MIDREN-649885 format. One line per 2 residues: their letters; for each residue x, y, z of N, C-alpha, C. Coordinates in steps of 0.05 Angstrom, whole numbers, m for minus. Example, Ala and Ser with C-alpha at 12.3 -4.5 7.8 and 13.67 -1.06 7.14 Angstrom:
BEGIN
as	264 m114 156 246 m90 156 264 m66 156; 257 m45 142 273 m21 143 258 1 157
***
This chain:
BEGIN
my	m174 59 357 m178 32 364 m153 21 378; m157 9 401 m135 m3 415 m138 m33 416
nw	m118 m48 407 m120 m77 407 m99 m87 426; m107 m100 448 m89 m109 468 m78 m137 463
sv	m88 m152 444 m79 m179 439 m59 m182 417; m52 m161 403 m34 m162 380 m13 m140 383
de	12 m148 379 34 m129 379 33 m115 351; 20 m93 350 15 m79 324 41 m70 311
er	59 m59 326 84 m49 315 100 m72 301; 101 m95 315 115 m118 304 101 m129 279
fk	74 m131 281 58 m140 258 62 m122 234; 61 m96 239 64 m76 217 92 m79 204
ke	112 m84 220 139 m86 210 144 m112 194; 133 m134 204 138 m160 192 120 m166 168
dp	95 m156 168 77 m161 146 59 m137 141; 70 m117 127 54 m92 123 28 m96 109
kg	27 m112 89 2 m116 74 m19 m131 91; m10 m152 105 m27 m166 123 m38 m149 145
yk	m20 m131 155 m28 m113 176 m51 m94 167; m48 m83 142 m68 m65 132 m95 m79 130
lw	m95 m104 120 m120 m119 117 m132 m125 145; m115 m133 163 m124 m139 190 m136 m114 204
rl	m122 m92 201 m131 m67 214 m158 m58 202; m160 m60 176 m185 m52 162 m208 m70 173
tq	m203 m96 175 m224 m114 185 m231 m108 214; m211 m102 230 m216 m95 258 m233 m69 260
li	m226 m49 244 m241 m24 245 m270 m28 237; m275 m44 216 m302 m49 207 m318 m65 228
ny	m306 m86 239 m321 m103 257 m325 m91 285; m305 m76 294 m306 m67 322 m309 m37 326
gl	m312 m22 305 m317 7 307 m294 23 297; m301 46 286 m281 63 273 m268 82 293
dg	m280 87 315 m268 105 336 m261 132 324; m279 143 308 m275 169 297 m260 170 270
ek	m250 148 262 m236 146 236 m256 143 214; m248 149 189 m265 145 166 m251 126 148
ld	m267 109 134 m256 90 115 m256 102 87; m235 96 72 m233 104 44 m248 83 28
re	m269 92 14 m286 74 m2 m269 57 m22; m250 69 m35 m234 54 m55 m216 33 m41
vv	m206 39 m18 m189 20 m4 m206 m4 4; m230 1 14 m248 m21 22 m256 m38 m3
kk	m262 m25 m25 m269 m40 m49 m246 m57 m59; m222 m46 m58 m199 m61 m67 m193 m85 m49
aw	m197 m82 m23 m191 m103 m4 m214 m122 m1; m237 m116 m12 m262 m131 m7 m259 m162 m11
pk	m247 m171 m33 m246 m200 m36 m230 m214 m14; m211 m200 m2 m195 m212 19 m207 m210 47
ik	m224 m190 51 m234 m185 79 m263 m193 83; m278 m197 61 m307 m201 65 m314 m226 81
dr	m298 m247 80 m304 m271 95 m297 m268 125; m283 m247 132 m275 m242 160 m294 m223 174
ld	m313 m212 160 m331 m192 171 m356 m204 183; m368 m190 201 m394 m198 212 m413 m199 189
pd	m430 m220 187 m448 m223 164 m466 m199 159; m477 m188 180 m495 m165 176 m480 m140 166
ie	m456 m136 176 m440 m114 167 m431 m118 138; m425 m143 131 m418 m149 104 m440 m142 84
ky	m465 m150 91 m488 m144 74 m492 m114 71; m489 m99 94 m493 m71 94 m472 m57 76
le	m447 m65 79 m426 m53 63 m429 m59 33; m438 m83 27 m443 m90 m1 m465 m72 m12
fl	m485 m66 4 m507 m49 m4 m496 m20 m10; m478 m11 8 m467 16 5 m447 18 m18
lw	m431 m3 m22 m410 m1 m42 m420 m8 m70; m438 m26 m72 m448 m35 m98 m479 m35 m98
pk	m492 m12 m98 m521 m11 m97 m533 m23 m123; m554 m38 m119 m567 m50 m143 m587 m29 m153
rs	m585 m24 m178 m603 m4 m191 m626 m19 m203; m650 m10 m197 m673 m24 m208 m691 m5 m224
***
């Protein structure tokens, strides 16, 4: 994934935690480009990123991460 509007190196250096959340959100919303997401990382970051995700993607990920058993 290439982001032309953000200086990623500077962002990573100044706010490493914020950068990780931002990057995870970008990957989910705009495509993984061959990368794979770590399920546990997404679950841990979920409360902080869920409001920044596309609503349809958010519902789909909730379905995958926390399936309702009936």
